[in-house]
VMD Tcl script that draws the C-alpha trace (Angstrom):
set ca {
  {-26.90 -77.36 99.15}
  {-29.27 -75.77 96.73}
  {-28.26 -75.09 93.09}
  {-28.57 -71.28 93.69}
  {-26.21 -71.18 96.69}
  {-22.64 -69.93 96.21}
  {-20.32 -72.05 98.25}
  {-17.02 -70.53 97.15}
  {-16.94 -67.54 99.39}
  {-17.14 -67.80 103.11}
  {-19.15 -65.48 105.29}
  {-15.92 -63.96 106.60}
  {-14.58 -63.14 103.23}
  {-14.63 -59.56 102.32}
  {-14.65 -57.97 98.92}
  {-11.95 -55.33 98.50}
  {-12.49 -52.33 96.37}
  {-9.72 -50.10 95.10}
  {-10.10 -46.42 95.63}
  {-9.67 -44.22 92.54}
  {-6.71 -41.79 92.71}
  {-7.60 -38.35 93.65}
  {-6.58 -35.11 91.85}
  {-3.09 -35.65 93.12}
  {-2.70 -38.79 90.89}
  {0.15 -38.86 88.36}
  {-0.80 -38.02 84.73}
  {1.36 -40.84 83.52}
  {-0.78 -43.42 85.22}
  {-3.86 -42.18 83.22}
  {-4.57 -44.16 80.10}
  {-4.68 -40.76 78.21}
  {-2.00 -39.01 80.23}
  {0.44 -39.00 77.31}
  {-2.20 -37.39 75.11}
  {-3.07 -34.82 77.66}
  {0.50 -33.87 78.06}
  {0.95 -33.60 74.31}
  {-2.09 -31.25 73.98}
  {-0.88 -29.13 77.00}
  {2.55 -28.77 75.33}
  {0.95 -27.82 72.02}
  {-1.23 -25.29 73.48}
  {1.90 -23.12 74.31}
  {3.28 -20.48 72.08}
  {5.92 -22.54 70.57}
  {4.91 -25.54 68.48}
  {7.04 -28.61 68.82}
  {8.99 -29.89 65.90}
  {6.33 -32.40 64.72}
  {3.70 -29.72 64.67}
  {5.91 -27.36 62.78}
  {6.73 -29.88 60.28}
  {3.01 -30.68 59.73}
  {2.16 -26.97 59.48}
  {4.87 -26.67 56.76}
  {2.69 -28.98 54.48}
  {-0.14 -26.34 54.27}
  {-0.35 -22.71 53.22}
  {-2.27 -20.58 55.62}
  {-4.69 -18.10 53.95}
  {-6.89 -15.49 55.39}
  {-10.52 -16.02 54.71}
  {-13.49 -13.65 54.85}
  {-16.24 -14.10 57.29}
  {-18.91 -16.43 55.89}
  {-22.49 -15.49 56.07}
  {-24.05 -19.04 56.58}
  {-27.51 -17.85 55.80}
  {-26.43 -16.33 52.54}
  {-24.50 -19.33 51.70}
  {-27.33 -21.81 52.19}
  {-29.66 -19.43 50.19}
  {-27.16 -19.56 47.29}
  {-26.99 -23.41 47.61}
  {-30.67 -23.70 47.60}
  {-30.97 -21.50 44.59}
  {-33.02 -18.64 46.39}
  {-30.74 -15.79 45.53}
  {-29.91 -16.58 41.99}
  {-29.93 -13.93 39.30}
  {-32.69 -14.31 36.69}
  {-31.47 -14.96 33.26}
  {-31.19 -11.78 31.29}
  {-31.63 -13.27 27.94}
  {-33.99 -15.63 26.20}
  {-32.16 -18.73 27.51}
  {-33.71 -22.13 27.58}
  {-33.58 -22.98 31.28}
  {-34.46 -26.30 32.59}
  {-34.15 -28.10 35.95}
  {-32.75 -31.69 35.29}
  {-31.58 -34.68 37.18}
  {-27.86 -34.30 37.66}
  {-27.17 -37.93 37.23}
  {-28.86 -38.12 33.97}
  {-26.95 -35.15 32.54}
  {-24.12 -33.34 34.40}
  {-22.35 -36.07 36.36}
  {-21.37 -38.00 33.20}
  {-20.83 -35.08 30.96}
  {-17.45 -34.27 29.49}
  {-18.17 -30.48 29.96}
  {-18.72 -30.52 33.64}
  {-15.92 -28.46 35.32}
  {-13.45 -30.12 37.68}
  {-14.49 -30.09 41.48}
  {-14.80 -28.15 43.50}
  {-16.45 -26.02 40.74}
  {-19.92 -26.70 39.71}
  {-19.95 -25.28 36.19}
  {-20.52 -26.27 32.65}
  {-17.50 -25.62 30.29}
  {-19.71 -26.07 27.11}
  {-19.60 -22.78 25.02}
  {-23.36 -22.51 24.82}
  {-24.53 -23.91 28.14}
  {-24.30 -22.74 31.71}
  {-25.20 -24.35 35.18}
  {-27.24 -21.61 37.03}
  {-27.97 -23.44 40.35}
  {-28.05 -26.54 42.20}
  {-31.69 -26.34 43.64}
  {-31.57 -29.68 45.30}
  {-29.01 -32.54 45.95}
  {-30.41 -34.37 42.93}
  {-31.12 -31.56 40.49}
  {-29.37 -28.74 38.62}
  {-30.76 -25.75 36.73}
  {-29.18 -25.38 33.42}
  {-29.43 -22.84 30.71}
  {-29.14 -23.65 26.92}
  {-27.67 -27.20 27.51}
  {-27.64 -28.78 24.04}
  {-28.02 -32.32 25.50}
  {-31.11 -31.51 27.50}
  {-32.69 -29.55 24.42}
  {-31.74 -32.43 22.18}
  {-33.43 -34.92 24.34}
  {-36.55 -32.75 24.61}
  {-36.64 -32.41 20.71}
  {-36.36 -36.15 20.49}
  {-39.22 -36.66 22.99}
  {-41.56 -34.29 20.94}
  {-40.78 -36.25 17.68}
  {-41.88 -39.59 19.25}
}
mol new
graphics top color blue
foreach p $ca { graphics top sphere $p radius 0.5 }
foreach p [lrange $ca 0 end-1] q [lrange $ca 1 end] { graphics top cylinder $p $q radius 0.2 }
display resetview
């Protein structure tokens, strides 16, 4: 006998294959049958008790249709109004200034609560456009004195 020969199965042995159940198979035998049944039940007009209890945790509100192009333009800073006064506008690293600042508004707002300063835009993920930020202006003044 050669090392590559398999002696464990005789020539008369047959390999049996099980046929998959057809469309008439029982859903409960399927691994995801319970999930499919739950989804089918929840698709009806009447929610089940668990879904109703879950929905009670949230307030539903109507929202206006969102113009995705306009939203991205605003986020990228393309449609921002120009400053109407003689503001000192700078584009700075958000980590160096805003992220650790006590005047940064609570999320989800992106605003400065300092009386003299304003966040105008977030042109990139890493930068913000600020107007009259006393911390940025002080750092610039220190850099000029050096």
